[in-house]
C-alpha positions in Angstrom: 105.9 137.4 113.6 103.1 136.7 116.1 101.4 133.5 114.7 97.9 131.9 115.8 98.9 128.1 115.0 95.9 126.0 114.9 96.0 122.1 115.0 93.8 119.5 116.6 96.7 117.3 117.1 99.3 118.6 119.6 101.2 116.9 122.6 100.3 115.3 125.2 98.7 113.6 121.9 101.4 111.6 120.3 102.0 110.0 117.0 103.2 111.7 113.5 100.8 114.4 113.5 101.6 116.0 116.8 105.2 115.2 116.2 105.4 117.3 113.1 103.2 120.1 114.7 105.4 120.5 117.8 108.8 120.6 115.7 107.0 123.2 113.6 106.2 125.2 116.6 109.5 124.6 118.2 111.9 125.9 115.3 109.2 128.6 114.1 109.8 129.9 117.7 113.6 129.6 117.8 113.5 131.8 114.7 112.2 134.5 116.5 108.5 134.1 116.2 105.9 134.3 118.9 103.3 131.4 118.6 100.0 130.8 120.4 98.5 127.1 119.8 95.1 126.4 119.7 94.4 122.5 120.1 91.6 120.2 121.2 91.0 119.5 125.1 90.9 115.9 126.5 90.0 113.2 123.9 90.1 109.4 123.7 93.3 108.8 121.4 95.7 106.0 120.5 99.2 107.5 121.8 100.2 109.9 124.6 103.7 111.1 124.9 103.8 113.8 128.0 107.7 114.4 127.4 107.1 116.0 123.9 105.3 119.2 125.2 108.8 120.1 126.7 110.0 120.8 123.3 107.2 123.0 122.1 108.6 126.5 122.8 105.1 128.0 122.6 104.0 131.3 123.9 100.7 130.3 125.0 98.5 127.0 124.6 94.6 126.9 124.7 92.9 123.4 125.1 89.4 123.8 123.5 86.7 121.7 124.3 84.9 119.7 121.3 81.8 117.5 120.7 83.3 115.2 118.2 83.0 111.4 118.8 86.6 111.1 120.4 85.9 114.0 123.0 82.2 112.7 123.7 83.7 109.2 124.4 86.2 110.8 126.8 83.5 112.9 128.6 81.3 109.8 128.9 84.0 107.5 130.2 85.0 110.0 132.7 88.0 108.7 134.7 87.7 105.2 133.4 90.2 105.7 130.6 90.7 101.9 130.4 87.1 101.4 129.4 87.2 104.1 127.0 90.4 102.6 125.1 88.9 99.2 125.1 85.6 100.5 123.3 87.8 102.4 120.8 90.4 99.4 119.9 87.8 96.6 120.3 85.3 98.4 118.0 85.6 96.9 114.3 87.0 99.4 111.9 83.8 99.4 109.6 81.6 100.5 112.5 83.9 103.6 113.4 84.1 104.4 109.5 80.4 104.3 109.4 80.2 106.9 112.3 82.9 109.1 110.6 80.8 109.2 107.4 78.1 110.7 109.0 79.4 113.9 109.6 80.1 116.7 107.0 83.7 117.3 105.9 85.1 115.2 108.8 84.1 113.7 112.2 86.0 116.5 113.9 83.8 119.3 112.3 82.1 119.7 115.8 85.4 121.3 117.1 84.6 124.2 115.0 82.3 126.4 117.0 84.5 126.5 120.2 87.4 126.8 118.0 85.8 129.8 116.2 84.8 131.4 119.4 88.3 131.0 121.0 90.0 132.3 117.8 87.8 135.2 117.6 88.7 136.1 121.2 92.3 135.9 120.8 92.4 137.8 117.5 90.3 140.8 119.0 92.9 140.9 122.1 96.2 140.2 120.4 97.9 141.4 117.1 98.6 138.3 114.8 100.5 138.7 111.5 99.1 135.4 110.2 97.0 132.2 111.0 98.7 128.9 110.4 96.4 125.7 110.4 97.8 122.2 110.4 95.2 119.7 108.6 93.9 116.9 109.2 91.3 117.1 110.3 90.5 119.3 107.4 87.3 120.9 108.7 90.0 123.0 110.8 90.7 125.0 107.9 87.1 126.2 107.6 87.6 128.0 111.0 90.9 129.5 110.0 89.5 130.7 106.7 86.8 132.2 108.5 89.0 133.8 110.9 91.2 135.2 108.1 88.3 136.8 106.4 87.0 138.3 109.6 90.1 139.9 110.8 91.8 140.4 107.2 94.8 138.2 108.0 96.5 135.5 105.5 96.3 132.1 106.6 98.8 129.1 106.0 97.1 125.9 104.9 99.4 122.9 105.8 98.3 119.4 104.2 99.9 116.7 106.2 97.9 114.4 104.1 95.6 114.0 101.0 91.9 114.7 101.6 89.5 114.3 98.9 92.3 113.1 96.7 92.7 110.0 98.8 91.4 107.7 96.5 92.0 104.6 98.3 89.9 105.4 101.3 86.6 106.8 101.0 86.0 108.8 104.2 83.2 111.0 102.6 80.8 107.9 102.1 78.2 109.2 99.7 78.3 111.5 96.6 76.8 114.7 98.3 79.3 114.6 101.2 82.2 114.2 98.7 81.0 116.8 96.4 80.7 119.1 99.5 84.1 118.1 100.9 85.7 118.7 97.3 84.2 122.4 96.6 85.3 123.2 100.5 88.8 122.0 99.8 89.0 124.0 96.7 87.9 127.2 98.4 90.3 126.6 101.2 93.3 126.0 98.7 92.6 129.1 96.5 92.1 131.5 99.5 95.2 130.3 101.5 98.3 132.5 101.1 100.6 129.8 101.3 100.0 126.0 100.9 102.4 123.6 103.0 102.5 120.3 102.2 104.4 117.0 103.8 105.3 115.5 100.5 106.1 116.4 96.8 103.4 114.2 95.5 100.6 115.9 97.5 101.6 119.5 96.2 101.8 118.2 92.7 98.2 116.4 92.7 96.7 119.4 94.4 98.1 121.7 91.5 96.9 119.0 88.9 93.4 118.7 90.6 92.5 122.0 92.0 94.6 124.6 89.6 97.9 124.9 88.3 98.4 128.5 90.0 98.6 126.6 93.2 102.0 125.3 92.7 103.4 128.5 93.0 102.3 129.2 96.6 103.3 125.7 97.7 106.3 124.9 99.9 107.0 121.2 100.5 108.0 120.5 104.3 108.9 116.8 104.7 108.9 115.0 108.1 112.4 115.0 108.2 114.5 114.1 111.4 115.2 116.5 114.1 118.9 115.9 114.8 118.4 116.9 118.4 116.3 113.8 118.8 119.1 111.4 117.6 121.5 113.2 119.5 119.5 112.0 122.7 119.5 108.2 121.8 121.8 105.7 123.3 122.9 102.5 121.2 121.9 99.3 122.6 124.0 96.2 121.8 122.2 93.7 119.7 122.0 89.9 120.5 123.6 88.6 117.5 121.7 85.4 118.2 118.4 87.1 117.4 117.0 88.7 114.4 114.5 91.4 115.0 112.2 93.0 112.2 110.3 96.2 113.8 107.2 97.9 112.8 106.4 101.4 114.5 103.0 103.2 114.3 99.4 102.5 113.4 97.8 100.2 110.9 95.1 101.7 109.4 92.7 101.9 106.1 93.8 99.2 103.8 97.3 98.7 105.4 97.5 95.0 106.6 99.9 92.5 107.8 98.2 89.4 106.4 100.5 88.9 103.3 103.7 89.6 105.3 102.5 87.0 107.9 101.8 84.4 105.2 105.2 85.0 103.7 106.9 84.6 107.1 104.8 81.5 107.6 106.0 80.0 104.5 109.5 80.9 105.2 109.3 79.0 108.8 107.9 75.9 107.0 111.1 75.8 104.5 113.1 76.4 107.6 114.4 79.9 106.3 113.9 82.1 109.2 116.8 82.8 111.2 117.2 81.5 114.6 115.2 83.4 117.3 113.5 85.6 114.7 110.7 88.0 115.9 108.4 90.5 114.5 107.9 93.4 117.0 105.0 95.6 116.5 105.2 99.1 118.7 101.9 100.6 118.9 98.5 100.0 120.0 96.5 97.8 117.4 92.9 97.4 116.3 90.9 94.5 116.5 91.4 93.5 112.8 95.2 93.4 113.3 95.1 91.2 116.4 92.8 89.0 114.5 95.3 88.5 111.4 98.1 87.8 113.9 96.1 85.1 115.7 94.9 83.5 112.3 98.4 83.7 111.0 100.0 80.4 112.3 103.1 82.0 113.5 101.5 84.1 116.6 104.3 83.0 118.8 106.9 84.9 116.4 105.0 88.2 116.8 105.5 90.5 119.9 103.3 93.6 120.3 105.0 96.4 122.4 102.4 99.1 123.8 103.4 102.6 122.3 106.7 103.9 123.3 107.8 107.6 123.8 109.4 109.1 120.9 112.8 108.8 122.4 112.6 105.2 123.5 111.2 104.3 119.9 114.2 105.8 118.4 116.4 103.5 120.7 114.0 100.4 119.8 114.8 101.1 116.0 118.5 101.4 116.5 118.2 98.0 118.3 116.5 96.4 115.3 118.1 94.5 112.5 115.8 95.6 110.1 112.6 98.0 109.9 109.3 97.4 108.3 107.3 100.1 106.3 103.7 99.6 104.6 101.7 101.4 102.2 98.9 99.9 100.4 99.3 99.7 96.4 96.5 101.8 95.6 97.7 104.7 97.6 98.3 108.2 96.2 101.9 108.7 94.6 102.8 111.2 97.3 101.7 109.1 100.6 104.6 109.0 102.9 104.8 107.9 106.5 106.9 110.1 108.8 108.8 107.4 110.3 110.6 106.6 106.6 112.8 109.7 107.5 113.7 108.3 111.0 114.3 104.8 109.4 116.7 106.5 106.6 118.4 108.6 109.2 119.2 105.4 111.4 120.6 103.8 108.3 119.0 100.6 108.9 117.9 98.0 106.2 114.2 98.8 105.4 111.7 96.0 104.4 109.4 98.3 102.5 106.0 96.8 101.4 104.9 99.7 99.2 104.1 100.7 95.7 107.0 100.6 93.4 106.4 104.0 91.7 105.4 106.0 94.7 107.3 108.8 96.4 108.4 106.5 99.3 110.0 104.3 97.0 111.9 107.0 95.5 113.1 108.0 98.9 114.5 104.6 99.6 116.2 104.1 96.5 117.6 107.5 96.6 119.3 106.1 100.0 120.4 102.8 98.5 117.3 100.8 99.7 116.3 98.1 97.6 114.1 95.8 99.5 111.0 97.1 98.0 107.8 95.1 96.9 104.1 95.1 96.9 102.1 95.0 100.4 99.6 92.6 98.8 101.8 89.9 97.2 103.1 87.2 99.9 105.4 85.7 97.2 107.1 89.0 96.4 107.5 89.4 100.1 109.1 86.3 100.8 111.6 87.0 98.0 112.4 90.2 99.3 112.8 88.8 103.0 115.0 86.2 101.8 117.3 88.8 99.8 117.2 90.8 103.4 118.2 87.9 105.2 120.9 87.1 102.7 122.5 90.4 103.0 122.7 90.6 106.8 126.4 89.5 106.9 127.4 92.3 104.4 128.3 95.7 105.3 125.6 97.5 103.9 126.0 101.3 103.2 122.9 103.4 103.1 122.9 107.4 102.3 121.0 109.8 104.2 120.7 113.2 102.5 120.8 115.3 105.7 121.0 118.8 104.0 117.9 118.1 102.0 115.6 116.7 104.8 116.9 118.0 108.2 113.8 119.4 110.2 115.5 122.4 111.4 116.9 123.6 108.2 113.6 123.0 106.6 111.8 125.0 109.0 114.4 127.8 108.6 113.5 128.1 105.1 109.7 127.9 105.8 110.3 130.8 108.0 111.8 132.8 105.1 108.8 132.1 103.1 106.4 133.3 105.8 108.3 136.5 106.0 108.5 137.1 102.3 104.8 136.3 102.4 103.9 139.1 104.8 105.9 141.7 102.9 103.6 140.8 99.8 100.3 141.4 102.2 
């Protein structure tokens, strides 16, 4: 198959969206497909990992300029990258959210004119079998649908996350924006030849809200680990005099450390923290998180380590005593963070501050993990941490269902679904 693959997020941008996309392109290419990638040009962004692009296996890649806020900030700052990053990270989240809500659909919608122009040019020059669009930003799918209609090609709509069904975080702002986005999402889903979702809950909720017929044309592609990544990591001897609880990635929307920090402070006051305990946060954190840490009274126990490459992050996970997961309690049931699969693959204890009835909790329980409590209760977190500490001398046995979640195997199954799709067209 010749595939036109559209994604705003792609290496050298890092983070879970880019990582998922590059694994998709890598293994779809290894299954015999020729893939051209359309992605955004230079923008200001949280994470970069220049080593990821070597995995891509794409045929060609096209970086398309945009006029969205992150692209404009990069253009305005010019060569002064530190200034643009300072502006981004030191701007309160409420101001950034206000800016996002000014745009119809999402704040990346101004990428579409150039995306459509380049897409039309490529489709006129090359013979493609299908268009694959990875969302968010969800406005990208508007371009994919238009290109699909103009050139009579099927398009595959990948939903890495919730859009208008994201009930805990209002990205649309006002009623008219919400109505427009919801109607657009319905059209995009109905017209897609295949819907790929990152979780079971997303597929089920989409089907319930937008049409039961959608489940039949849905495929669940979890953010399962790539075994090639784990073959490359080297175990680092742990210092037995230390206890390290590590978190990897961003904190956004309603996700917060303040209840965890309160629980740790209480444990410190009761002399129940292990000697040389540290909470390590790997990533680039916004103003609100830094303020929470500063006001916690245990700032000396928290270490912030700038974002690592994916390989180095896996090594740091392996060197940790326990790994931290956060999902706010009013998140939709299908909310998963991609790091959960890497955590499970490493078979480390996971302190999961997550909803007890969500898909993340199901995955953890399936693997034998039981350090689960709500993110918003410091007393529940305190009890959970005490159990975690009490178990540290035990030989804990956690399961990992490699056959179900292995990335390469899942994408081979997706490839078969794509081939079947073309036979029906």
